[in-house]
Structure formats: structure tokens, C-alpha cells
C-alpha positions in Angstrom: -113.6 7.2 -120.5 -115.3 4.3 -119.5 -119.1 4.8 -119.5 -120.4 4.3 -115.2 -122.5 1.7 -114.5 -124.9 3.7 -111.8 -125.5 6.9 -112.1 -126.7 8.0 -108.9 -128.8 11.5 -108.8 -129.3 13.4 -105.9 -131.9 16.2 -105.8 -130.9 18.6 -103.5 -132.5 22.3 -101.8 -130.6 23.9 -99.3 -128.8 20.8 -97.9 -125.7 22.5 -97.5 -125.1 21.0 -93.8 -126.1 17.4 -95.0 -124.6 17.1 -98.7 -121.2 16.2 -98.0 -121.7 12.8 -95.8 -124.2 12.3 -98.8 -121.4 12.8 -101.1 -118.6 11.1 -99.4 -120.4 7.9 -98.5 -120.3 7.3 -102.3 -117.0 8.3 -103.3 -116.0 5.7 -100.7 -118.2 3.1 -102.6 -116.3 -0.4 -102.9 -117.8 -0.3 -106.5 -115.8 2.6 -108.2 -117.7 2.6 -111.7 -120.5 5.2 -111.2 -120.9 9.2 -111.8 -122.7 11.4 -109.1 -125.2 14.0 -110.8 -126.0 16.6 -108.1 -129.3 18.7 -109.3 -129.6 21.4 -107.0 -133.1 22.8 -107.0 -132.2 26.5 -106.6 -130.2 26.6 -103.2 -129.8 29.9 -101.4 -127.8 28.7 -98.8 -123.7 27.4 -99.1 -125.1 24.1 -100.8 -122.9 25.0 -104.0 -119.9 25.6 -102.0 -120.3 22.3 -100.2 -120.8 20.3 -103.5 -117.5 22.4 -104.9 -114.8 22.0 -101.9 -115.7 18.1 -103.3 -112.9 17.7 -106.0 -113.5 14.4 -107.5 -114.5 14.0 -111.4 -117.2 11.5 -110.8 -118.8 14.6 -109.3 -121.3 16.5 -111.5 -123.2 20.0 -110.4 -126.3 21.1 -112.3 -128.1 24.2 -111.1 -131.9 24.7 -111.8 -134.6 27.3 -111.3 -136.5 25.8 -108.0 -139.0 23.8 -109.6 -139.3 20.9 -107.0 -138.3 17.1 -106.4 -139.6 15.6 -109.8 -137.8 18.5 -112.2 -134.7 18.0 -110.4 -135.1 13.9 -110.8 -135.9 14.0 -114.2 -132.8 16.3 -115.0 -130.4 13.9 -113.4 -132.1 11.1 -115.2 -131.7 12.9 -118.9 -127.9 13.6 -118.3 -127.0 10.1 -116.9 -125.0 7.8 -118.6 -125.2 4.7 -116.4 -126.7 1.7 -117.4 -128.7 1.7 -114.3 -130.0 5.1 -111.8 -129.7 5.1 -108.1 -131.8 8.1 -106.2 -129.9 9.1 -103.3 -131.7 12.1 -101.0 -129.3 14.8 -99.9 -129.4 14.3 -96.7 -129.0 10.4 -96.2 -126.3 8.2 -97.1 -125.5 4.5 -98.3 -122.7 1.9 -96.7 -119.6 1.6 -98.5 -121.1 -1.8 -100.0 -124.4 -0.5 -101.4 -123.2 -0.2 -105.3 -120.8 -3.7 -105.1 -124.2 -5.4 -103.6 -126.5 -4.3 -106.1 -124.3 -5.1 -108.9 -123.9 -8.4 -107.9 -127.5 -9.2 -108.3 -128.6 -6.8 -111.1 -125.7 -8.7 -113.0 -127.0 -12.3 -111.7 -130.1 -11.5 -112.3 -129.6 -10.8 -116.0 -130.3 -7.2 -115.5 -133.9 -6.7 -114.8 -135.7 -3.0 -114.9 -135.8 -2.7 -110.8 -133.9 -3.4 -107.7 -135.1 -2.6 -104.2 -132.8 -2.8 -101.2 -134.1 -2.3 -97.2 -133.7 1.0 -95.7 -132.3 1.5 -92.0 -133.9 4.5 -90.1 -131.3 6.2 -87.9 -131.4 9.9 -85.6 -128.6 12.6 -86.2 -127.2 11.4 -83.7 -126.3 8.1 -85.9 -128.8 5.9 -83.3 -130.6 2.8 -85.0 -134.5 3.6 -85.0 -136.0 0.9 -87.4 -135.8 -1.1 -90.5 -138.2 -1.6 -93.3 -139.8 -4.6 -93.9 -137.9 -7.9 -95.6 -139.1 -9.4 -98.2 -138.0 -12.6 -99.8 -137.5 -11.8 -103.2 -139.3 -9.1 -104.3 -142.1 -6.5 -103.4 -145.6 -7.5 -104.4 -148.4 -4.7 -105.6 -150.0 -4.1 -102.8 -147.1 -3.5 -100.4 -146.7 -0.2 -102.4 -150.3 0.5 -102.7 -150.6 0.4 -99.2 -147.3 2.2 -98.0 -145.7 5.4 -98.8 -142.6 3.8 -100.4 -139.8 6.8 -101.1 -137.6 7.2 -103.9 -134.8 5.9 -102.2 -133.1 2.2 -102.0 -134.1 1.1 -105.6 -132.6 0.7 -108.8 -134.1 1.4 -111.7 -132.4 0.6 -115.5 -132.1 4.2 -117.7 -134.4 2.8 -120.4 -137.6 2.2 -117.7 -136.6 5.8 -116.0 -136.5 7.6 -119.6 -139.9 5.9 -120.2 -141.3 6.5 -117.0 -140.4 9.9 -115.7 -141.4 11.4 -112.4 -144.8 13.8 -112.2 -143.7 17.3 -112.2 -146.6 19.1 -110.8 -145.3 21.2 -108.4 -148.7 20.5 -105.8 -147.6 17.0 -106.1 -144.3 17.3 -104.7 -143.3 15.4 -101.7 -145.6 12.4 -103.3 -144.3 12.3 -106.7 -142.1 8.9 -106.0 -145.1 7.1 -104.2 -146.9 7.6 -107.5 -144.2 6.9 -109.8 -143.8 3.5 -107.6 -147.4 2.7 -107.9 -147.7 3.0 -111.5 -144.3 0.9 -112.2 -145.5 -1.7 -109.6 -148.5 -1.9 -112.3 -145.6 -2.9 -115.0 -142.6 -4.7 -113.4 -141.6 -7.0 -111.1 -140.2 -5.4 -107.7 -137.1 -7.3 -107.4 -135.7 -7.2 -103.8 -132.2 -7.7 -101.7 -132.6 -7.8 -98.3 -129.4 -5.6 -97.9 -129.9 -2.5 -95.5 -126.9 -0.5 -97.1 -129.4 2.6 -97.2 -129.4 4.5 -94.0 -132.0 7.3 -94.1 -131.5 10.3 -91.1 -135.1 11.3 -89.7 -134.2 15.1 -88.5 -136.7 18.0 -88.1 -135.6 19.6 -91.3 -136.6 16.8 -93.5 -139.0 17.9 -95.8 -141.6 15.1 -95.9 -141.8 16.4 -92.0 -142.6 19.7 -93.0 -145.8 19.3 -95.1 -149.1 21.3 -94.3 -152.2 19.9 -94.5 -153.1 22.0 -97.3 -150.4 20.3 -99.0 -151.2 17.1 -98.4 -154.7 17.5 -99.7 -153.1 18.9 -103.1 -151.1 15.9 -103.3 -154.1 13.7 -102.8 -156.0 15.1 -105.3 -153.7 15.2 -107.9 -152.0 11.6 -106.7 -155.8 9.9 -107.2 -156.1 12.0 -110.7 -153.5 10.7 -112.6 -153.7 6.8 -111.3 -157.8 7.4 -112.1 -156.5 8.1 -115.6 -153.6 6.1 -116.2 -156.3 3.1 -116.0 -153.8 1.1 -114.2 -155.7 0.3 -111.0 -158.9 -1.3 -110.2 -161.4 1.0 -108.5 -160.9 -0.8 -105.4 -157.1 -0.5 -105.4 -157.7 3.1 -105.8 -159.7 3.0 -102.9 -156.6 1.3 -100.9 -154.1 4.2 -102.3 -156.6 6.5 -100.7 -156.8 5.7 -98.0 -153.3 4.6 -97.3 -152.6 8.2 -98.2 -154.8 9.5 -95.7 -153.5 7.1 -92.9 -150.0 8.0 -93.5 -151.1 12.1 -93.0 -153.0 10.7 -89.9 -149.8 9.4 -88.3 -147.8 12.2 -89.2 -150.1 14.2 -87.5 -150.4 12.5 -84.6 -146.6 12.0 -84.4 -146.0 15.6 -84.2 -149.3 15.6 -81.3 -151.6 17.2 -83.8 -154.1 14.6 -82.1 -157.3 16.3 -83.3 -156.6 16.4 -87.3 -154.7 13.1 -87.0 -158.0 11.5 -85.7 -160.2 13.5 -88.2 -157.2 12.3 -90.8 -157.5 8.5 -89.9 -161.2 7.9 -89.6 -161.6 9.4 -92.7 -158.9 6.7 -94.3 -161.3 3.9 -93.0 -163.5 2.9 -96.0 -163.8 -1.1 -95.3 -162.5 -3.4 -92.5 -159.3 -4.3 -94.3 -158.5 -0.8 -94.2 -158.5 -0.9 -90.3 -156.8 -3.9 -89.5 -153.6 -3.2 -91.4 -149.9 -2.3 -89.2 -151.2 1.3 -89.5 -153.8 0.8 -86.4 -150.5 -0.2 -84.4 -149.0 3.5 -85.1 -152.3 5.4 -84.7 -152.5 3.3 -81.4 -148.7 4.7 -80.3 -148.9 7.9 -81.9 -152.3 9.1 -80.9 -154.0 7.0 -78.4 -151.2 6.4 -76.0 -149.0 9.2 -77.0 -152.4 11.6 -75.9 -152.7 9.7 -72.8 -149.4 9.8 -71.8 -148.8 13.9 -72.6 -151.8 14.5 -71.0 -149.9 13.2 -67.8 -147.1 15.2 -68.6 -145.0 12.6 -69.8 -142.6 12.6 -72.8 -144.7 11.4 -75.8 -143.4 8.2 -77.4 -141.0 8.0 -80.0 
């Protein structure tokens, strides 16, 4: 049997109602040389049954005791046979030409270490919300440091993935992808192709939407400890990471209408003029200042 070019790794936990959409989007790809490795992180719902209903030899199912996403993704990578790894979240999906467009770029570019594509954000009904920023040919290191870039919509060569594993610290779960990309940005060119073929579905059950402040504080503490020990970033770069992390938490709190704690996190993120003069200040104004004013008047908050 011919070895697959792509290995699609899907970590999943209690996503029986979402995983079918993710799998079907993979099986509809115009580029057919791939395998799918679904790593079930100890689901207790009907996730296993949903996956079992798919009759395709390219779908491989692996169950593990609940250990969080870092372990699940690393387990998927260790069993992957493809030249490139692609991580798909179990509640998202990809357009039919996602793999084909990626393959064409990788082939023409002499198979680089990494390739990023754009992300389209949709609500549960499939309505367009927004897109990620479009870059020319690569994503700069500074963009990674200043933003919460997730482990979606990027391809990584298997040898690079093997030597750069996700952190398996449980208290870091939720930020292990941002940590990995931060460290990768110090070592490799982050090639970018402006194809918006990855679709991220925003819904109330997304794990990132349900994190507590306690979890965020733990994640930040582990994050900073690891990047300081790596000696890959300067002191100023670490301060940028810390500030942007706090602003991410602030915006999530403000969006969920926890205005007091949101403003506290945002104020603590300010360590320089540059930490204020960025796109996050616009989100703070929209989700914080304007929403607080609007909801005080009894109107529905802005989305």
C-alpha cells in the first residue's frame, strides 16, 4: 500500500456530535493520498460510535486515557506515516481543496518545514464571522509572539514534528499549541499561503471558551517558565508574549461580559506604549467599553 503524503491528526474528547462533520470534510478531499488518525482522549459520550460509523480504511482510531491535547497530538504524530502532519480540531472542518492546494505549494517550494493557511471563522449555523489576517508569503516571528495562533491550518513536516513535540504538561493544556508555535518561530521560516480553506466553528462548547481564570494563570506560568528555559527569546520578546497572553484572556472575559476581571487582566498586560498600541485595544473597546455601555442601557451586546 502506498504511504500517505498527509497524516491528518484529530484529537477528540466528547465530540460525538461534531466529529462526523470533521471526518466527512477530510474524506471529500480532492487530494486522496492521506490518512486520518483520530486520537480519542478518553471520551465518555458517543464519540467512538460516531467514528465507528465511518467505513473508510484511511480512518484510524486510537483511544487513550484522558491526558489532554498535547499527549493526544503527540500520540497521533508518533503513529503517522505521512510526510506532513496536519492537525484538525474535531469541531472544525476543511474545504474540499484544502490538501490539494497545500500539496501544490509544498511541492513547488521544495517541501519546507512548515506551511500555514488562512482560517475562516463561522458560527454554528455556518454564517461567516471573520477571517484571519492575510500575509504575503510568510508569517513573521513577531506575529506569533503577539497573537494566540492555534494548532490549526498549518502543515508541519514529520521530521520537524517528531523533534518538536507538544508540551504534555496538563496545566498547560489550552496553550500547548501557542507554545509550540512560539518555539518553532524561533527556528524555522513560517511559510504562508493565503488560502482560506480551514473553517473554525465558533460555538459555546469550544474548550477555549470555558477556561477559568485559574487555568489561564497556570497556563501563563508554565508558558513563561518554558520559554525562559529555552533561551530562544530575548527578555523583550518574553515581555511581548506575556502581555499578549494577558490581553487574550482579557478579551475573552470581556466578551463573556465579565467586565471587572477583563479590565483587570488588560491593565496588568500593559508594560509599554507598544503593548497598548495594537489591534487588541480595538477589541477591548468593542467587547469591553462599548458592550458595557450598551448592556447598561439594556441592549444586546455586540458580537
